[in-house]
C-alpha positions in Angstrom: -22.6 -4.0 19.2 -19.1 -2.6 19.8 -16.3 -3.8 17.5 -13.2 -4.5 19.5 -10.0 -3.5 17.7 -6.2 -3.6 18.3 -3.1 -2.3 16.6 0.1 -4.4 16.1 3.1 -2.2 15.4 3.2 1.3 17.0 5.7 2.9 14.6 5.2 5.8 12.2 2.3 4.8 10.1 0.3 3.5 13.0 -0.6 7.2 13.8 -3.1 7.3 10.9 -4.7 4.0 12.0 -5.1 5.2 15.6 -6.6 8.5 14.3 -9.1 6.7 12.0 -10.1 4.3 14.8 -10.8 7.2 17.2 -13.3 8.6 14.7 -15.3 5.4 14.2 -18.6 5.0 16.1 -19.1 1.7 17.7 -15.4 0.8 17.5 -13.3 0.4 20.7 -9.5 0.2 20.8 -8.7 -2.6 23.3 -5.0 -3.3 23.0 -1.7 -2.4 21.3 1.3 -4.5 20.6 5.0 -3.8 19.7 8.3 -5.6 20.4 10.0 -2.3 21.0 9.6 -1.4 24.7 9.8 2.4 24.1 7.2 2.4 21.4 4.9 0.1 23.3 5.1 2.2 26.5 4.3 5.3 24.5 1.3 3.8 22.9 0.0 2.4 26.2 0.3 5.8 27.8 -1.2 7.6 24.8 -4.3 5.4 24.4 -4.8 4.0 27.8 -5.1 0.3 26.8 -3.2 -2.8 27.7 0.1 -3.4 25.8 1.5 -6.7 24.6 4.9 -7.8 23.2 3.4 -10.9 21.7 0.6 -10.8 19.2 -0.8 -14.2 20.1 -1.1 -13.1 23.7 -2.9 -10.0 22.5 -5.4 -12.1 20.5 -6.0 -14.6 23.4 -6.4 -12.0 26.1 -7.8 -8.9 24.4 -10.1 -10.8 22.0 -10.1 -8.2 19.2 -12.6 -8.5 16.3 -10.2 -6.5 14.1 -6.4 -6.1 14.1 -4.5 -3.4 12.3 -1.0 -4.5 11.3 1.5 -1.6 10.9 4.8 -3.4 11.3 7.9 -3.7 9.1 7.2 -5.5 5.8 8.7 -8.8 6.8 6.2 -9.3 9.6 3.0 -8.6 7.5 2.2 -12.0 6.2 3.0 -14.1 9.3 1.0 -11.8 11.7 -1.9 -11.5 9.3 -2.1 -15.2 8.7 -2.1 -15.9 12.5 -5.0 -13.5 12.9 -7.0 -14.9 10.0 -6.5 -18.5 11.3 -8.0 -17.4 14.6 -11.0 -15.7 12.9 -9.8 -12.2 13.5 -10.4 -9.6 10.8 -7.3 -7.8 9.5 -6.2 -4.4 8.0 -2.6 -4.7 7.0 -0.3 -2.0 5.6 1.2 -2.4 2.2 3.0 -4.3 0.8 1.2 -7.6 1.0 4.5 -9.3 2.1 8.2 -8.9 1.7 8.6 -12.0 -0.5 6.4 -13.7 -3.1 6.3 -16.9 -1.0 5.0 -15.0 2.0 2.5 -13.1 -0.2 1.2 -16.4 -1.6 0.9 -17.7 2.0 -1.3 -14.8 2.9 -3.4 -15.2 -0.2 -4.1 -18.8 0.8 -4.7 -17.9 4.4 -7.3 -15.4 3.4 -9.0 -17.9 1.0 -9.3 -20.4 3.9 -10.6 -18.0 6.5 -14.1 -16.6 7.1 -12.5 -13.4 8.5 -12.0 -10.4 6.2 -8.7 -8.8 5.3 -7.8 -5.4 3.7 -4.5 -4.4 2.3 -3.8 -0.6 2.6 -3.7 0.6 -1.0 -5.6 3.6 0.2 -4.8 5.7 -2.9 -7.6 3.8 -4.7 -9.9 5.8 -2.5 -8.5 9.2 -3.6 -11.2 11.3 -5.3 -9.0 11.5 -8.4 -8.4 7.7 -8.5 -12.2 7.1 -8.1 -13.0 9.5 -10.9 -10.4 7.9 -13.2 -11.8 4.5 -12.6 -15.4 5.6 -13.1 -14.5 7.3 -16.5 -12.4 4.4 -17.7 -15.0 1.7 -16.8 -17.9 3.6 -18.3 -16.7 3.1 -21.8 -17.2 6.8 -22.5 -13.5 7.4 -23.3 -13.0 4.4 -25.6 -10.1 2.0 -25.3 -7.0 2.8 -23.2 -4.0 3.3 -25.5 -1.2 3.7 -23.0 -0.1 5.3 -19.8 2.9 6.7 -17.9 3.7 7.4 -14.3 6.4 8.9 -12.2 7.3 9.0 -8.5 10.0 11.7 -8.0 10.7 11.7 -4.3 13.5 12.4 -1.8 14.9 10.2 1.0 18.2 10.7 2.7 20.4 8.3 4.6 18.8 9.4 7.9 15.5 7.9 6.9 17.1 4.5 6.7 19.3 4.9 9.7 16.2 5.7 11.8 14.6 2.4 10.7 17.3 0.1 9.3 14.8 -2.6 8.1 13.7 -0.1 5.4 17.0 -0.4 3.5 17.4 -4.2 3.7 16.1 -7.1 1.6 15.4 -9.1 4.7 13.3 -6.4 6.4 11.8 -4.4 3.6 11.8 -6.9 0.8 13.0 -4.1 -1.4 13.5 -0.4 -1.5 11.8 2.4 -3.5 9.4 0.0 -5.4 8.3 -1.8 -2.2 8.1 1.1 0.2 7.2 4.2 -1.7 6.3 3.6 -5.3 4.2 0.5 -4.9 1.1 2.6 -4.5 1.6 4.1 -7.9 2.4 0.6 -9.4 -0.9 -0.5 -7.9 -2.9 2.4 -9.4 -1.3 1.8 -12.8 -2.3 -1.9 -13.0 -5.7 -1.2 -11.4 -6.7 1.6 -13.7 -5.0 0.5 -17.0 -5.5 -3.3 -16.6 -3.8 -6.5 -15.5 -0.1 -6.5 -16.4 0.9 -9.6 -18.5 4.6 -8.8 -19.1 7.0 -6.3 -17.6 10.6 -5.3 -18.5 12.6 -3.0 -16.3 15.5 -2.3 -14.0 16.1 -1.3 -10.4 19.3 0.1 -9.1 21.0 2.2 -6.3 22.1 5.5 -7.7 22.2 7.7 -4.7 22.0 5.9 -1.3 24.5 3.1 -1.9 26.3 3.9 1.4 23.1 3.6 3.4 21.0 0.8 1.8 21.4 -2.5 0.1 18.1 -2.1 -1.9 17.2 0.2 -4.8 16.5 3.9 -4.8 15.7 4.2 -8.5 13.7 2.1 -10.9 12.0 2.0 -14.3 9.9 -0.4 -16.3 7.7 -0.9 -19.4 4.6 -3.0 -18.9 2.3 -4.6 -21.4 -1.3 -4.9 -20.2 -3.9 -7.6 -21.0 -6.0 -5.1 -23.0 -3.1 -4.3 -25.3 -2.1 -1.0 -23.7 1.5 -0.2 -22.8 2.6 1.8 -19.8 5.9 3.3 -18.8 7.1 4.0 -15.3 10.0 5.9 -13.6 10.7 6.4 -9.9 13.6 7.7 -7.8 14.4 8.8 -4.3 17.2 11.1 -5.6 15.0 14.0 -6.4 15.5 17.3 -4.5 11.9 17.3 -3.1 8.9 15.0 -2.8 7.2 16.1 -6.1 3.6 15.2 -6.8 3.1 11.7 -8.3 2.2 11.9 -12.0 -0.1 9.5 -13.8 -1.2 10.0 -17.4 -3.6 7.7 -19.2 -4.3 8.1 -22.9 -7.5 6.8 -24.3 -9.2 7.1 -27.7 -11.3 10.1 -26.7 -9.5 11.8 -23.8 -6.3 12.2 -21.8 -6.4 11.8 -18.0 -3.6 13.7 -16.3 -3.0 13.4 -12.5 -0.9 16.1 -10.9 -2.4 16.3 -7.4 -5.7 17.2 -9.0 -7.0 15.3 -12.1 -7.3 17.1 -15.4 -9.4 15.3 -18.1 -8.9 16.8 -21.6 -11.4 15.5 -24.1 -10.8 15.2 -27.8 -13.5 17.8 -28.5 -11.6 20.4 -26.5 -13.6 20.1 -23.2 -11.5 20.1 -20.0 -12.7 18.9 -16.6 -10.8 19.1 -13.3 -11.4 16.8 -10.4 -9.8 18.3 -7.2 -8.2 16.0 -4.7 -9.2 16.1 -1.1 -6.8 18.0 1.2 -5.0 16.3 4.1 -6.6 17.7 7.3 -4.4 16.2 10.0 -2.4 13.2 11.1 0.2 11.5 9.0 2.6 12.7 6.3 1.5 14.3 3.0 3.1 11.5 0.9 0.9 8.9 2.6 -2.1 10.5 0.9 -5.5 11.5 2.2 -7.5 8.3 2.1 -6.3 5.9 4.9 -9.4 7.0 6.9 -11.7 6.3 4.0 -10.4 2.7 3.5 -10.5 1.9 7.2 -14.0 3.3 7.5 -15.2 1.3 4.5 -13.6 -1.9 5.8 -15.5 -1.6 9.1 -18.7 -0.8 7.3 -18.4 -4.0 5.2 -17.5 -6.4 8.1 -21.0 -7.9 7.9 -21.0 -8.3 4.1 -20.6 -11.6 2.3 -17.4 -12.2 0.4 -13.9 -10.7 0.7 -13.0 -7.1 1.0 -12.3 -5.6 -2.5 -8.6 -4.8 -1.8 -7.7 -8.2 -0.5 -4.5 -10.3 -0.7 -5.2 -11.7 -4.1 -5.7 -8.2 -5.4 -2.6 -6.9 -3.6 -0.5 -9.7 -4.9 -0.7 -8.2 -8.4 1.6 -5.2 -7.5 3.9 -7.5 -5.5 4.4 -9.7 -8.5 5.2 -6.7 -10.7 7.8 -5.4 -8.3 9.4 -8.8 -7.7 9.7 -9.4 -11.4 11.7 -6.2 -11.8 13.9 -7.4 -9.0 14.3 -10.8 -10.6 15.5 -9.0 -13.8 17.8 -6.6 -12.0 19.4 -8.9 -9.4 19.7 -12.3 -11.0 22.6 -13.2 -8.8 20.7 -12.5 -5.6 17.3 -14.1 -6.2 17.3 -15.7 -2.7 17.8 -12.3 -1.1 15.1 -10.4 -3.1 12.4 -13.1 -2.6 
């Protein structure tokens, strides 16, 4: 049986979704949707399928089994909820939503639907992330004592001028933490454990003339297991440096710098290489979109929700929004 699929949002990141769909056996792209006439026309020409400006029209006429949502952040929750309410399975890009209220709306929509939904925290599928999770959950390394992470990237004003929603509270729901560093926030809480308290700050140090959201942030988080993690991220770096993630346990140190180095207390050292990006997409998107998408389609017939679902994705959204609440107390309505 052929699975009918569609893509809503034909901007930058949609390219990796189109690429992944094209490699799936038994999956047929049947429609695309975008409110921008130029992007819609380009997608129709590129993929030879009908185009729609209205997602409800797409659902009614094209009858997809799965919809990929790759729109600006402020559209994620509403579009995904509309699909779920109509029994259509969903793969939605991160973040879950641009506000906590919209995120909660999507969590509830998923709980009330028989359709499945995945949120694209694809870095959980990285070879290094999988290895870290396996080691930590095995108990071999003992208790987690603490962790640290950095995201030292570069974005200029042109990045935001090209897509103005990225630099606004209304469109993006935030800046660096919502758009770039949320993947690392997700890995930190997934690998170390649920965050129970967080204290931090977000600020605009470099791009104040181009954006109203933050380009730099830091926080200290306390985890349910008693571990403490520290985090720093900025878009003012000279280059897009590799994300770093260090986890200290009783018997080893796990250090992510592209590849994963595991240094044991007895002197042994293991290295887990990360997969190399072959084609399609930008290096900082990571290498695992295709793995997540393939896994989602493989699990469509399974009972229960997909493992990276809205309730799981809400965890990182709450961490980010708590940093905003502490940093912008005078603008809580804007930051959501």
